[in-house]
C-alpha positions in Angstrom: -0.1 -0.1 0.1 2.6 2.5 1.3 4.6 1.5 -2.2 1.8 2.2 -4.1 1.2 6.0 -2.7 4.8 6.6 -3.0 4.5 5.7 -7.0 1.5 8.1 -7.2 3.2 10.8 -5.4 6.0 10.3 -7.9 3.9 10.2 -11.0 2.2 13.2 -9.7 5.7 15.4 -8.8 6.9 14.3 -12.5 3.6 15.9 -14.3 3.7 18.9 -12.4 7.0 19.4 -13.3 6.4 18.9 -17.3 3.4 21.1 -17.1 5.3 23.8 -15.4 8.0 23.4 -18.2 5.3 23.4 -21.2 4.0 26.8 -19.6 7.4 28.2 -19.4 7.8 27.5 -23.2 4.7 29.0 -24.1 5.2 31.9 -22.5 8.6 32.0 -24.0 7.1 31.5 -27.3 4.0 34.0 -27.1 6.5 36.6 -25.7 8.5 36.1 -28.9 5.9 36.3 -31.0 4.6 39.3 -29.9 8.4 40.8 -30.1 8.1 39.6 -33.8 4.6 41.2 -34.0 5.3 44.8 -32.8 8.7 44.9 -34.9 7.5 43.4 -38.3 3.9 44.4 -38.2 2.0 42.3 -41.5 1.7 44.6 -44.6 -1.3 42.5 -46.1 -4.8 43.1 -44.0 -8.3 41.9 -45.3 -10.3 45.1 -44.6 -13.3 45.2 -42.2 -15.4 46.6 -44.3 -14.9 43.7 -46.8 -15.5 41.2 -44.2 -18.4 42.6 -42.5 -20.3 42.4 -46.3 -22.0 46.2 -46.2 -23.1 47.7 -49.1 -20.8 45.6 -51.7 -22.0 42.6 -50.7 -25.6 43.5 -51.8 -25.1 44.7 -54.6 -23.7 41.5 -55.6 -20.5 42.6 -56.8 -18.0 39.8 -55.3 -19.1 37.6 -58.0 -18.5 39.8 -61.0 -15.7 42.1 -59.8 -12.5 42.4 -62.0 -9.0 41.0 -60.1 -7.6 43.7 -60.5 -5.1 45.9 -58.3 -5.3 49.2 -57.3 -2.7 51.6 -55.9 -4.5 54.5 -53.7 -2.6 57.4 -52.6 -3.9 59.5 -49.5 -3.0 62.1 -47.1 -1.9 59.2 -44.7 -0.1 56.4 -47.0 -0.1 55.1 -49.9 -1.1 51.1 -50.7 -2.3 48.6 -53.2 -5.7 47.4 -52.9 -7.6 44.8 -54.3 -11.3 44.8 -54.7 -11.9 41.5 -55.0 -11.0 40.1 -51.6 -10.5 43.5 -49.9 -6.7 42.9 -49.5 -4.5 45.8 -48.5 -0.6 46.0 -49.0 0.8 49.3 -47.6 3.9 50.6 -49.0 4.8 54.0 -47.3 3.1 56.2 -44.3 3.5 58.4 -41.5 6.1 61.5 -43.6 3.2 63.6 -45.3 0.7 63.5 -48.3 0.9 61.4 -51.1 -0.6 62.2 -54.4 0.4 61.6 -58.2 1.7 58.2 -59.1 3.1 56.7 -62.1 4.9 53.3 -62.9 9.0 53.2 -62.8 10.9 50.4 -63.7 9.7 47.4 -65.2 11.4 43.8 -65.6 12.5 42.2 -68.9 9.1 40.2 -68.5 7.1 43.7 -68.4 6.5 43.2 -64.8 6.0 46.6 -62.6 8.8 46.9 -60.5 9.0 50.0 -58.8 6.4 53.2 -58.8 6.4 56.3 -58.3 4.5 59.1 -55.8 4.1 62.7 -55.2 5.3 63.2 -51.4 4.7 66.1 -49.9 4.6 68.1 -46.4 0.6 68.5 -45.3 -0.3 72.2 -46.6 -2.0 72.9 -42.7 0.7 74.5 -40.8 4.0 72.6 -42.5 7.0 72.0 -40.7 8.9 72.0 -44.1 8.1 73.3 -47.6 10.4 70.5 -49.5 8.1 68.7 -52.1 9.7 65.3 -53.5 9.1 62.4 -55.9 9.2 58.9 -54.2 10.1 55.9 -56.2 9.3 53.0 -54.0 9.3 49.4 -54.7 6.1 47.9 -56.4 6.0 45.0 -53.9 7.9 45.5 -50.6 7.5 49.3 -50.7 11.0 49.8 -50.1 12.7 53.6 -50.7 14.8 53.1 -53.9 15.2 56.7 -54.7 13.7 60.6 -53.8 14.0 63.4 -56.0 13.1 67.3 -54.6 11.2 68.7 -57.3 10.6 72.7 -57.5 6.9 72.6 -56.8 4.7 73.9 -54.0 1.6 72.1 -53.3 1.8 69.5 -56.1 -1.6 67.7 -57.0 -0.7 65.8 -59.6 2.7 63.8 -61.4 2.2 61.9 -64.6 4.6 60.0 -67.0 4.1 59.6 -70.7 6.9 58.4 -72.8 9.9 59.7 -71.7 8.3 62.7 -69.8 7.2 63.8 -66.8 4.4 66.2 -66.0 3.8 67.8 -62.5 1.2 69.9 -61.5 2.9 72.6 -59.7 -0.6 74.1 -58.0 0.2 77.0 -56.2 2.3 78.7 -58.4 0.0 78.0 -61.2 2.3 76.1 -63.5 3.4 72.9 -65.2 6.5 71.3 -64.8 8.1 69.3 -67.1 10.9 66.7 -66.2 13.2 64.1 -68.2 12.4 60.2 -67.2 14.5 58.7 -66.0 16.9 61.3 -65.1 14.3 63.2 -63.4 16.0 66.5 -64.3 14.2 69.3 -65.2 13.3 70.7 -68.6 11.2 73.5 -68.3 8.5 75.1 -66.1 5.7 76.5 -68.0 3.6 79.1 -66.0 0.3 79.3 -67.9 -2.4 79.8 -64.7 -2.8 81.6 -61.4 -3.2 80.7 -57.9 -6.7 80.5 -57.9 -7.2 78.6 -60.9 -5.9 75.7 -58.8 -4.9 73.5 -61.4 -5.3 69.8 -60.1 -5.0 67.0 -62.8 -3.2 66.5 -65.8 -3.6 64.2 -69.0 -1.3 64.7 -71.5 -0.9 63.9 -75.1 2.1 62.3 -76.7 2.3 65.1 -79.0 3.4 67.5 -76.5 -0.1 68.7 -75.5 -1.4 68.2 -71.9 -5.3 68.8 -70.5 -5.6 69.6 -67.3 -8.6 70.3 -65.1 -8.7 73.8 -63.3 -10.5 73.9 -59.9 -11.2 77.4 -59.7 -12.5 77.0 -56.0 -15.7 76.7 -57.7 -17.2 76.3 -61.6 -14.2 74.6 -62.8 -13.1 74.1 -66.6 -11.0 71.5 -68.7 -8.3 73.2 -70.5 -5.8 71.7 -73.2 -2.2 73.6 -73.3 0.0 73.2 -75.9 3.7 72.8 -74.8 5.3 71.7 -77.6 5.6 75.3 -79.4 8.3 77.9 -78.4 5.6 80.0 -76.5 3.1 77.2 -74.6 -0.9 78.7 -74.7 -4.1 77.5 -73.7 -6.0 76.2 -77.0 -9.3 75.3 -76.1 -11.5 75.3 -72.9 -14.2 73.5 -71.7 -15.9 75.8 -69.3 -18.5 75.0 -66.1 -18.2 70.7 -66.3 -18.7 70.5 -62.1 -18.1 72.6 -59.0 -14.3 72.5 -57.4 -13.8 69.0 -59.6 -11.1 66.4 -60.1 -10.3 63.8 -62.0 -9.4 63.9 -65.8 -10.1 59.9 -67.5 -10.1 60.0 -71.3 -13.1 57.9 -72.2 -15.5 57.5 -75.0 -15.0 60.7 -76.7 -14.8 62.4 -73.7 -13.8 62.4 -70.4 -15.1 60.9 -66.8 -14.5 63.4 -63.9 -15.6 64.3 -60.6 -18.0 67.1 -59.9 -16.4 66.7 -56.1 -18.4 69.4 -54.5 -21.8 68.1 -55.6 -20.7 64.4 -55.1 -21.2 63.2 -58.5 -19.5 61.3 -61.2 -20.4 62.9 -64.7 -18.9 62.5 -68.6 -18.2 65.2 -70.1 -18.1 65.8 -74.0 -15.1 66.3 -75.2 -14.2 68.6 -78.2 -16.8 68.7 -81.1 -15.5 67.4 -84.6 -14.3 70.4 -86.9 -15.0 72.8 -84.3 -12.9 75.8 -84.6 -14.1 77.6 -81.5 -11.1 78.1 -78.2 -14.2 77.8 -75.7 -17.1 76.1 -75.5 -20.0 75.1 -72.4 -19.4 71.9 -70.9 -22.0 69.5 -72.3 -22.0 66.9 -69.2 -23.7 63.8 -68.2 -24.5 63.0 -64.7 -23.6 59.1 -64.3 -24.4 58.8 -60.3 -24.6 61.4 -57.5 -24.4 60.7 -53.8 -28.0 61.5 -52.4 -27.1 60.7 -48.5 -27.7 63.5 -46.0 -24.2 64.3 -45.1 -21.8 66.0 -47.1 -19.4 63.8 -49.3 -16.4 64.9 -51.7 -15.3 63.0 -54.6 -11.5 62.8 -55.0 -9.7 59.9 -56.9 -10.5 58.4 -60.1 -9.5 55.6 -62.7 -11.2 53.8 -65.2 -10.5 50.2 -65.5 -12.1 47.7 -67.9 -15.0 50.4 -67.9 -15.5 50.4 -64.4 -14.9 53.7 -62.9 -13.4 53.6 -59.3 -13.4 56.8 -57.4 -13.2 57.8 -53.7 -16.1 59.0 -51.8 -14.9 60.9 -48.6 -16.6 62.6 -45.7 -16.6 66.7 -46.5 -14.0 68.1 -43.6 -11.9 70.9 -42.8 -8.5 71.0 -44.5 -7.0 70.8 -41.2 -8.7 67.2 -40.7 -7.6 65.8 -43.9 -5.1 63.6 -42.6 -6.5 62.4 -39.6 -5.8 59.1 -39.2 -8.8 58.1 -38.0 -10.5 59.1 -41.6 -11.1 56.6 -44.0 -12.6 56.8 -47.5 -15.0 55.0 -49.2 -14.2 53.6 -52.4 -16.9 53.3 -55.2 -17.0 51.2 -58.5 -19.3 52.6 -61.0 -20.1 50.0 -64.5 -20.1 52.7 -67.0 -21.4 50.3 -69.8 -24.4 49.0 -67.7 -25.1 52.9 -65.8 -25.1 51.0 -62.5 -23.1 51.6 -59.2 -21.6 48.1 -58.7 -20.5 48.8 -54.6 -19.1 51.0 -52.2 -17.0 50.1 -49.2 -14.8 51.9 -46.8 -11.0 51.2 -47.2 -8.3 52.2 -44.5 -7.1 55.4 -46.1 -6.1 56.8 -43.2 -7.1 60.2 -44.4 -8.7 62.2 -47.4 -8.0 59.7 -50.7 -6.6 61.5 -53.4 -5.4 59.7 -56.0 -6.5 56.4 -57.8 -4.3 54.4 -60.0 -3.3 51.0 -61.9 0.7 51.6 -63.1 0.7 47.8 -63.7 -1.3 48.5 -66.5 0.0 51.4 -68.0 1.5 54.8 -67.6 -2.0 57.0 -68.6 -3.5 55.0 -65.9 -4.3 58.1 -64.2 -5.7 59.7 -67.3 -6.9 57.3 -70.1 -9.4 54.0 -69.8 -7.2 50.8 -69.5 -8.0 47.4 -69.0 -6.4 44.0 -67.6 -6.1 40.6 -68.8 -8.1 39.4 -65.7 -10.9 37.0 -65.8 -14.6 37.9 -65.1 -17.8 35.5 -64.4 -20.2 37.2 -66.6 -18.3 35.9 -69.9 -18.8 38.8 -71.9 -14.9 40.1 -70.8 -13.0 37.0 -71.4 -9.8 38.1 -70.0 -6.9 35.8 -68.6 -5.9 35.3 -65.1 -3.4 38.4 -64.7 -0.2 38.1 -62.8 -0.4 39.7 -59.2 2.6 41.2 -57.7 3.0 40.5 -54.5 4.2 37.0 -52.9 7.0 36.5 -55.7 4.6 37.5 -58.4 3.3 34.2 -57.8 -0.3 33.5 -59.2 -3.0 34.2 -56.5 -4.8 30.9 -56.3 -1.6 29.2 -57.0 -3.8 26.4 -59.6 -2.4 27.6 -63.0 -0.5 24.4 -64.6 -0.3 22.4 -67.7 -2.2 23.6 -70.4 -3.7 26.7 -68.7 -0.6 28.0 -67.1 0.4 27.7 -71.2 -2.4 29.7 -71.6 -1.8 32.4 -69.0 1.5 32.5 -70.0 0.7 33.1 -73.9 -2.1 35.9 -72.8 0.2 37.6 -70.5 2.9 37.8 -73.0 0.3 39.5 -75.8 -1.0 41.8 -73.5 2.7 42.7 -72.7 3.5 43.4 -76.3 0.0 45.4 -76.8 1.1 47.7 -73.7 4.8 48.1 -75.6 2.7 48.6 -79.2 0.1 51.4 -77.6 3.1 53.0 -75.9 4.5 53.7 -79.6 4.4 57.3 -80.1 2.8 57.1 -83.0 0.6 55.1 -82.1 -0.2 56.2 -79.4 -0.9 59.8 -81.1 -3.1 58.4 -83.7 -5.6 56.6 -80.8 -5.3 59.9 -79.2 -6.3 62.0 -82.1 -9.4 59.5 -82.9 -10.3 60.2 -79.6 -10.3 63.3 -79.7 -12.3 63.5 -82.5 -15.0 61.6 -80.8 -14.0 58.1 -82.1 -12.3 55.8 -79.1 -12.3 52.3 -79.2 -15.3 50.4 -77.9 -13.9 47.3 -76.6 -17.0 44.5 -76.5 -15.0 41.5 -75.1 -11.7 39.9 -75.1 -10.1 36.8 -77.6 -9.3 33.7 -75.9 -5.5 35.4 -75.8 -6.9 38.2 -73.5 -6.3 40.8 -76.6 -9.7 43.1 -77.1 -12.0 43.4 -80.2 -14.6 46.0 -81.1 -18.1 46.0 -79.7 -19.9 44.0 -82.9 -22.8 45.3 -82.0 -22.0 49.2 -82.1 -19.9 48.3 -85.2 -23.5 46.6 -87.0 -25.3 49.5 -86.4 -26.0 52.7 -89.0 -24.0 54.6 -86.7 -20.6 52.3 -87.1 -18.2 54.8 -85.9 -19.3 54.5 -82.3 -17.5 50.9 -82.4 -14.6 53.4 -83.0 -12.0 52.9 -86.1 -9.3 51.4 -85.1 -7.4 48.9 -82.5 -4.2 48.5 -82.3 -4.0 45.0 -80.7 -0.1 43.0 -80.5 3.0 43.0 -82.6 4.0 39.5 -84.3 7.0 37.7 -86.3 6.1 37.6 -89.2 9.7 36.5 -91.0 9.1 33.4 -91.8 5.4 34.3 -93.3 7.6 37.5 -95.8 10.0 34.7 -96.3 7.5 32.5 -97.8 5.7 35.7 -100.0 9.2 36.8 -101.4 9.9 33.0 -102.4 6.9 32.0 -103.9 6.5 32.0 -107.9 4.9 35.2 -108.9 2.5 33.2 -110.9 0.4 32.5 -108.1 -1.1 36.1 -108.1 -2.6 36.0 -111.3 -6.1 34.8 -111.7 -5.5 32.1 -114.3 -3.2 30.3 -112.3 -5.4 30.3 -109.5 -8.1 29.0 -111.4 -5.8 25.8 -111.8 -3.9 25.5 -108.4 -6.4 27.5 -106.0 -9.7 28.2 -106.4 -11.8 31.5 -107.4 -14.4 33.1 -106.8 -17.1 34.4 -109.7 -19.1 37.4 -109.7 -16.3 39.8 -108.0 -14.6 41.3 -110.9 -16.9 44.3 -111.6 -16.2 45.6 -107.7 -13.1 44.9 -107.8 -12.1 47.1 -111.1 -14.3 49.6 -109.6 -12.7 50.2 -105.8 -9.6 48.4 -105.9 -7.7 48.8 -109.4 -4.4 47.2 -109.8 -4.6 45.2 -106.4 -4.6 41.4 -106.8 -6.5 39.0 -103.9 -5.1 35.9 -103.0 -8.2 33.8 -101.2 -7.0 31.2 -98.5 -10.7 31.3 -96.7 -13.8 32.5 -97.5 -17.5 33.0 -96.7 -20.8 33.9 -98.0 -22.5 36.9 -96.6 -24.0 35.5 -93.8 -20.6 33.7 -92.9 -22.8 31.0 -91.6 -20.6 29.0 -94.3 -17.2 28.8 -94.9 -14.6 27.6 -97.1 -10.6 26.5 -96.7 -9.0 27.3 -100.5 -5.8 25.4 -101.5 -3.4 27.6 -100.7 -4.0 27.8 -97.3 -1.4 24.8 -97.1 1.3 26.7 -98.7 0.8 29.4 -96.1 -0.3 26.9 -93.1 2.7 26.9 -91.2 3.6 30.4 -91.0 0.2 31.9 -90.6 -1.4 29.4 -87.6 1.2 30.5 -85.0 0.2 34.5 -85.7 -3.5 33.7 -85.3 -2.8 31.6 -82.1 -0.8 34.4 -81.3 -3.7 36.8 -81.9 -6.7 34.8 -81.3 -5.7 32.4 -78.5 -5.2 28.5 -79.3 -7.5 26.5 -80.3 -9.6 29.3 -81.7 -8.7 28.9 -85.8 -12.2 27.7 -86.7 -13.6 31.3 -85.7 -11.8 32.4 -89.0 -14.0 33.0 -92.0 -12.5 34.9 -94.5 -8.6 35.2 -95.1 -6.9 36.9 -97.8 -3.8 38.1 -99.0 -4.6 41.6 -100.5 -1.4 42.7 -102.9 -0.9 46.2 -104.4 1.7 46.6 -107.0 4.5 49.8 -106.6 2.9 52.7 -107.9 0.3 51.3 -110.2 -2.5 50.4 -107.6 -5.3 52.0 -105.0 -7.7 50.6 -102.9 -10.3 53.8 -103.5 -12.6 55.1 -100.4 -15.0 52.5 -99.5 -16.9 51.0 -96.6 -17.6 47.4 -96.4 -21.4 46.2 -95.9 -21.9 42.2 -96.0 -21.8 40.0 -93.0 -18.7 39.5 -93.0 -18.3 43.1 -91.7 -21.5 43.4 -89.1 -20.9 40.2 -87.6 -17.5 39.5 -87.7 -14.1 41.5 -86.7 -11.5 42.5 -89.7 -8.0 42.0 -88.5 -5.2 43.3 -90.4 -1.2 42.2 -90.5 1.1 43.8 -92.7 3.5 41.6 -94.5 5.0 43.6 -96.5 5.0 47.7 -96.5 6.9 50.7 -96.3 6.2 54.6 -95.3 5.2 55.5 -98.8 2.0 53.0 -98.0 -0.9 55.0 -96.7 -4.0 54.2 -94.8 -6.4 56.1 -94.0 -9.8 56.0 -92.2 -12.8 58.3 -93.2 -14.8 58.6 -90.0 -16.0 62.3 -90.9 -16.4 61.4 -94.3 -18.5 58.2 -93.1 -21.0 60.6 -91.1 -21.6 63.0 -93.9 -22.4 60.5 -96.4 -24.1 58.3 -94.5 -27.1 57.5 -96.2 -26.7 59.5 -98.9 -28.1 58.8 -102.5 -24.9 59.2 -104.4 -21.9 57.0 -105.0 -18.9 58.1 -102.0 -15.5 58.3 -104.1 -12.4 60.1 -104.0 -13.0 63.3 -105.6 -15.7 64.4 -102.8 -13.2 64.2 -100.1 -12.7 67.4 -98.4 -9.4 68.2 -95.7 -10.0 66.8 -92.4 -12.5 63.9 -93.5 -9.2 61.1 -93.6 -6.7 60.7 -91.5 -3.7 58.4 -91.3 -3.2 55.1 -89.0 -0.2 54.2 -88.0 1.1 50.5 -89.2 4.1 48.7 -89.5 5.5 44.9 -90.7 4.0 42.8 -88.2 1.4 45.1 -86.6 -1.6 43.6 -85.7 -4.4 45.7 -85.6 -8.9 45.8 -85.6 -10.2 47.5 -88.4 -13.9 48.8 -88.2 -14.0 48.3 -92.3 -18.0 49.7 -91.7 -16.5 52.8 -91.8 -15.1 54.5 -94.8 -11.6 53.8 -95.5 -8.8 54.1 -98.4 -5.2 52.6 -99.1 -2.3 54.5 -101.5 0.9 52.5 -102.4 3.2 55.7 -103.7 6.1 53.6 -103.2 8.3 51.5 -105.9 8.0 48.6 -103.7 5.3 46.0 -103.4 2.7 46.0 -100.6 1.0 43.1 -99.2 -1.5 42.9 -96.4 -2.9 39.9 -94.6 -6.7 40.3 -94.0 -8.7 37.9 -91.7 -12.3 38.5 -90.7 -12.9 36.6 -87.6 -16.8 35.9 -85.7 -16.9 35.6 -82.2 -18.3 32.1 -82.6 -17.0 28.9 -84.3 -17.7 28.0 -87.4 -17.0 24.4 -89.5 -15.0 25.2 -92.4 -15.2 23.1 -95.6 -12.2 22.3 -97.9 -12.2 23.5 -101.6 -10.4 21.3 -104.2 -7.9 23.1 -106.4 -9.5 24.2 -109.4 -12.8 24.9 -108.0 -15.1 27.6 -109.3 -17.2 29.0 -106.1 -20.1 31.2 -107.0 -22.8 33.6 -104.9 -26.2 32.1 -105.6 -28.9 33.7 -103.5 -26.4 35.4 -101.1 -24.8 31.9 -100.3 -21.7 30.6 -101.6 -21.4 27.6 -103.5 -18.4 25.6 -104.6 -17.5 22.5 -107.1 -16.1 19.3 -105.7 -15.7 20.4 -101.8 -15.5 18.1 -98.8 -16.5 18.5 -95.1 -13.2 19.1 -93.4 -11.9 16.8 -91.1 -10.9 17.6 -87.7 -7.5 16.6 -87.0 
């Protein structure tokens, strides 16, 4: 009995000892974790507004929101914010007020590596007057460089190519710096302090749009900084009260009527107008109807969604209050509906919203991602997130899906580089300025966009836009085939034996395309329901299919309904002004790929002439063209672009060289093509194409 009790006491002592040791270990571990937490606080935080399922969830936005990351600059901090999951990642805080942002360094693969932000002291009893441009690592927030700028009360800083423009609000000037040296080029004093210039939207031609707050009734002006004596060219007056934001969209600007808490669209320059000043034609899209005063500031347009800041109206002295968080709202510009509105931890007044990973112009032009949506209308591919070492956020991409993502990312990177080219960007800006911006209706599997087919098919076809640059492709193999093939392959007699011919089109060709020769690889009837593949397709197949895969995405070749080469011999051929009217124009997308071209080939689009003559009871010919009716669009060998062929256009080859263009019509839904035998003749019979000796195409 005694020995039994002794064993029990001994067992209890051992247990007590173990418990004491475990408790001591837990205390030590807990202390270490606490020290680690206060020393290295986590930057990734899911916001309470998102978790609490506020108004944003009631609008069912989570299922439809785009996985885009926004860079928010406020009086308290600059941080990444992901609308689709509410995660924030603070890059910088505690040293002043954050304003204009623009992209800095990128990797060879096109990944954003750094961002620049204006950092200035609070304008309420500041302790210093020094204002700087701060370069931060885009992932960690580490300060990479700091450049002091000769500006006072800076409200915006933007980048276009190798130029930086800074909004020197207090002194009423625009500063121009050279990127990446950040050396001062010049200061252009065009405004007064009271005009309170606060937002810039530069063009590639040295002209800059600017928002003048005016401490009241605001106006938009365009300044020409390219001349020796800079001047204000035009002014659009009365666009709002104490307005902010200036994003080019749909032939005008999305802006914030800040003092009236309204999101509005302002019509751009009237086509052909010579007036230097006009009253703003404003359409109110959304307005806060709450009882408490709200103030709107911070704006970006991404994938046709306007993201903007909604803040409590507060005295200037309170705008850096760490306890004041702004709201972020998302408004669908196509559907004209507010998607959601939620509070985000800005720690002060929200000033600027951007997406620098999507381009230099994310604060002053509508931009697009390659991210997916569930509504099937915007078929993007998953975008590469910047955080966590650049890994895919879901971490599930693998095999074929990973290959598609990689291809789409590559296509989008090439498109980003293409639209940043000076000539291309300048042409796009000119079309947008005239009221013909590209109206994106959706995306190919590659992630590249296409024009809205419904707008294109309408009587006002120009509303779909005129030209949509897509990407650059390697056409060296195709060029080698083209230069090395027998010249007689262009002749109709040879094609009647070794390819196939289409009867009933000779008069149309002679009228509008004198001297131009065509080589058909695929053709369709007017409805594009029945498609045919010609023998010459196989001659170019190995060179063409990789190009189509890059543009449309793998496995999308069956969406091609027509494909041809247009050959313009030197100095003896022209494509006269015309518009296409068949089903291939109203139901398909016309994609151009220049194969052989040179600067003496001129491709012009004529939207002004199109609008003037639409519905006219006479033939539209080149001899009625007036100055300003047409404008050239840029192109070079390998540059892929979609053309709205429902709008008047023309081409001339004034060079001593051959010009060859690959022209492809693509439907949004697949077709089942049929092979055509060599020597077959195809005829239109009651709007249908009937070809002799055709056989059903067998799937490989």
